C-alpha positions, 0 to 999 in steps of 0.5 A, spaced: 558 604 777 563 607 773 564 612 779 564 607 783 572 604 780 574 610 779 574 613 786 576 606 787 582 606 784 584 613 786 583 609 792 587 604 791 593 609 787 593 614 794 594 607 798 600 605 794 603 612 794 602 612 801 605 605 802 611 607 797 613 614 800 613 610 807 618 604 805 621 609 802 622 613 808 623 608 812 630 606 809 632 612 809 631 613 815 635 608 818 640 609 812 642 616 815 643 613 822 648 608 819 652 614 816 650 619 823 646 624 818 643 628 823 640 632 817 637 627 814 634 624 821 630 631 821 628 633 814 624 626 816 622 628 823 618 635 819 615 630 815 612 627 820 616 620 821 616 617 828 622 618 831 621 611 835 621 607 829 624 599 830 627 597 824 626 590 821 629 586 827 626 590 832 632 595 834 631 603 836 633 608 832 636 611 840 640 603 841 642 603 834 645 609 834 648 607 840 651 600 838 653 604 831 657 610 834 653 614 830 654 620 835 651 626 832 644 622 831 644 619 838 645 625 841 640 628 837 635 623 838 635 623 845 634 631 844 626 629 843 622 629 848 618 624 844 623 618 843 622 613 848 628 613 852 627 606 855 626 603 849 628 595 849 631 591 844 628 583 842 635 581 846 633 585 851 638 592 852 636 598 852 640 604 849 643 606 857 646 600 857 649 600 849 652 608 852 654 605 858 657 598 854 660 603 850 663 608 855 658 614 853 659 618 859 656 624 858 649 621 854 649 616 860 648 622 864 642 625 858 639 618 859 637 617 866 637 625 866 631 622 861 629 618 866 631 612 862 631 606 867 638 605 871 635 598 873 631 591 870 631 585 870 636 581 866 642 585 865 642 590 867 646 597 865 651 597 870 654 591 868 655 593 861 659 598 864 663 594 869 665 591 862 668 596 859 674 596 860 675 604 858 678 609 863 670 612 863 667 606 866 668 608 873 666 613 872 660 611 869 659 606 875 659 611 880 654 615 876 649 608 876 651 607 883 649 613 885 642 613 881 641 607 885 643 601 880 644 595 885 650 593 886 648 585 886 644 585 880 643 579 877 643 576 869 638 570 867 645 566 869 646 570 876 652 573 874 653 580 878 656 587 875 662 584 879 663 578 874 664 582 869 668 587 871 673 583 874 672 578 867 672 584 862 673 591 865 677 595 869 681 594 874 678 600 878 671 598 877 674 592 881 676 596 887 670 601 886 665 596 887 668 593 892 669 599 896 661 600 895 659 594 897 658 588 892 659 581 895 665 577 892 662 571 894 657 571 890 656 565 885 654 564 878 649 558 875 656 555 874 658 555 880 664 561 879 666 566 884 668 574 881 675 571 882 674 565 879 672 570 873 679 574 873 682 568 873 679 564 867 681 571 863 688 571 866 687 579 870 692 578 875 692 585 878 684 584 878 684 577 882 689 580 886 685 586 888 679 581 890 683 577 894 686 582 898 678 585 899 676 578 901 682 578 905 682 584 908 675 581 911 675 575 913 675 575 922 683 575 925 684 570 931 686 573 937 693 569 940 
């Protein structure tokens, strides 16, 4: 009887130590991502820590590294074959979407090379790329289009990438999307078109690009 009690105590102590060790590793892992500490991440990986472990909010490590500008950790994680590059957050966001939003062209290319999904239901990487206003955005948009991104993808409220570019993004992206076949006459659930998005955000250059494109497409009468 005493022997059984002693054995159970050993199992209980071992279980508590294992749980405590995992909790410590969990905290260390996400703290290392926040401070962009690759060495710490590598040390945890060597000890068997799962690099796909999500935080308490359900966010994937690669997504977090990209979101929080932990460039070195993101670079390490995307190079690990076991890391899921298509992990979706509770908000429906993927690592490729975050790379596109941040204007990280090289990372977006690496993710696509790792078979990151370019198209998905709801908000897409192309929506996020079109939202970025930096100089890198046209190149990222082109990269996505070259990899078969659906140019008129609709968000849950039927917003298209062109609408996002018109309201937030680079006028060069507006021009690129139109030249590649985006439909400027589509409307979202509120009845707003891309030119309405541009005008609502006081984006005169984007509004004029769209207006000129629409005028050029209108049939010319014979006089």
